[in-house]
C-alpha positions as CSV (number, residue, x, y, z in Angstrom):
1,M,101.3,210.7,-43.8
2,T,97.3,211.1,-42.7
3,T,95.4,209.1,-45.5
4,V,91.7,208.5,-46.2
5,Q,90.0,205.7,-43.9
6,P,86.2,204.7,-44.0
7,G,84.5,207.4,-41.7
8,S,87.3,209.8,-42.4
9,F,86.5,213.6,-42.3
10,L,87.9,214.9,-45.2
11,T,88.4,218.8,-46.8
12,L,88.7,218.3,-50.6
13,H,88.3,220.1,-54.1
14,Y,86.4,217.9,-56.4
15,R,85.1,217.9,-60.1
16,L,82.6,215.5,-61.2
17,A,81.8,215.5,-65.0
18,G,79.4,213.1,-67.1
19,P,80.1,211.6,-70.1
20,D,80.3,214.9,-72.2
21,G,82.8,216.3,-69.8
22,A,80.2,219.0,-68.4
23,D,80.8,220.0,-64.7
24,V,78.1,218.3,-62.5
25,V,80.3,219.7,-59.4
26,N,83.5,221.6,-59.3
27,T,84.9,223.3,-56.0
28,F,88.3,223.9,-57.6
29,H,86.7,227.5,-57.9
30,D,85.5,228.2,-55.0
31,K,86.0,227.1,-51.3
32,P,86.8,223.5,-50.8
33,A,84.1,221.0,-49.8
34,T,84.1,219.1,-46.5
35,L,82.2,216.2,-46.0
36,S,82.4,212.6,-43.7
37,L,83.0,209.7,-45.2
38,G,80.0,207.0,-44.8
39,T,77.2,209.8,-44.6
40,G,76.1,209.8,-48.1
41,Q,77.2,212.9,-49.2
42,L,79.3,210.9,-52.3
43,A,78.3,208.2,-53.9
44,P,79.7,204.9,-52.4
45,A,81.7,203.8,-55.8
46,I,83.1,207.3,-55.5
47,E,83.9,207.4,-52.0
48,A,85.6,203.6,-52.3
49,Q,88.0,205.5,-55.1
50,L,89.2,208.1,-52.1
51,I,90.3,205.4,-49.5
52,G,93.5,204.9,-48.9
53,L,94.5,208.5,-50.3
54,P,96.9,210.2,-48.6
55,E,96.5,214.1,-47.6
56,G,97.7,216.3,-50.4
57,A,96.9,213.9,-53.1
58,R,95.9,215.0,-56.4
59,E,93.8,211.9,-58.6
60,T,91.7,211.7,-61.5
61,F,89.2,208.1,-61.5
62,E,87.0,207.2,-64.6
63,L,84.1,205.1,-63.5
64,P,82.1,203.0,-66.0
65,A,78.6,203.5,-67.3
66,G,76.5,202.6,-63.8
67,A,79.3,202.3,-61.7
68,A,78.8,205.7,-59.9
69,F,75.3,206.3,-59.7
70,G,74.0,202.6,-60.5
71,E,72.3,201.5,-64.0
72,R,68.9,203.2,-65.3
73,N,65.9,201.4,-63.9
74,P,63.0,201.8,-65.9
75,E,60.7,201.2,-63.0
76,M,61.8,204.9,-62.1
77,L,60.0,206.7,-64.5
78,Q,56.4,207.3,-63.2
79,R,53.3,209.2,-64.4
80,V,52.0,211.4,-61.9
81,K,48.5,213.0,-62.6
82,L,48.8,217.2,-63.0
83,A,45.5,217.1,-61.1
84,L,47.6,215.9,-57.7
85,L,51.0,218.2,-58.5
86,H,48.4,220.9,-58.6
87,E,46.8,220.0,-55.4
88,L,50.0,219.4,-53.4
89,G,51.8,222.5,-55.2
90,D,50.7,225.3,-57.0
91,A,47.7,225.0,-58.7
92,D,49.2,227.3,-61.4
93,A,52.0,226.0,-62.0
94,T,53.1,224.6,-65.6
95,Y,55.3,221.9,-66.9
96,E,57.7,221.5,-69.7
97,V,60.3,218.9,-70.5
98,G,63.4,219.0,-68.8
99,D,61.7,220.5,-65.7
100,V,63.2,219.4,-62.7
101,V,60.5,219.1,-59.3
102,Q,60.8,218.4,-56.1
103,F,58.6,215.7,-54.2
104,P,58.6,215.6,-50.3
105,T,59.7,211.7,-49.0
106,P,56.8,209.7,-47.6
107,D,57.8,211.2,-44.0
108,G,58.1,214.4,-45.1
109,Q,61.5,214.8,-43.5
110,G,63.6,215.2,-46.9
111,A,62.7,215.8,-50.7
112,Y,63.8,213.8,-54.2
113,A,63.7,215.1,-57.2
114,G,62.2,214.1,-60.8
115,V,62.5,215.4,-64.5
116,V,59.9,215.5,-66.7
117,R,60.1,213.6,-69.8
118,E,56.7,213.4,-71.1
119,V,53.9,216.1,-71.2
120,G,50.6,214.2,-71.6
121,D,47.0,214.8,-71.4
122,G,46.3,215.3,-67.6
123,W,49.7,213.9,-66.6
124,L,53.4,214.0,-66.7
125,L,56.1,211.3,-66.9
126,F,58.8,211.9,-64.3
127,D,62.4,210.2,-64.3
128,F,63.4,209.3,-60.7
129,N,66.9,208.2,-61.9
130,H,69.9,209.8,-60.4
131,P,71.0,212.0,-63.9
132,L,74.3,210.3,-64.0
133,A,72.7,206.3,-63.7
134,G,74.1,204.3,-66.4
135,Q,76.7,206.9,-67.5
136,P,80.5,207.1,-66.8
137,V,82.0,209.5,-65.3
138,R,85.2,211.4,-64.2
139,F,85.7,212.1,-60.6
140,E,89.0,214.5,-60.2
141,V,90.0,214.8,-56.4
142,H,92.2,216.8,-54.3
143,V,92.4,215.5,-50.6
144,V,93.3,218.7,-49.0
145,G,93.1,217.5,-45.2
146,V,92.0,214.0,-43.4
147,L,90.7,214.2,-40.0
């Protein structure tokens, strides 16, 4: 029987839930996901749980706080001037706590997101930590196929 190995190409259904039990991702009600291990599509700690699972396996893993997406890093909280956001994006945009804003990477080839945590006079405080950083997660998986 084929088992998951580093670098395997997988077809799977999975559900990732935060500490409140709410789904962050759930493919069980739609088409399965396809991915290649080791390419960053899943967090390394989650990929490690898949290694050795046979095709057809159904498992649920509880990962402790910080294991899946690291600990919260206070240095990932950054103030950004509102004028800079207006200069780089929509000059008429307004922002509220909880908004998710996309920022281009320095090389312009990708993007990363920040969540507005505070709105000040002429600035916004963004949290660039992963939303599940420092939190326990539940990962449920059904390995449909392994190549």
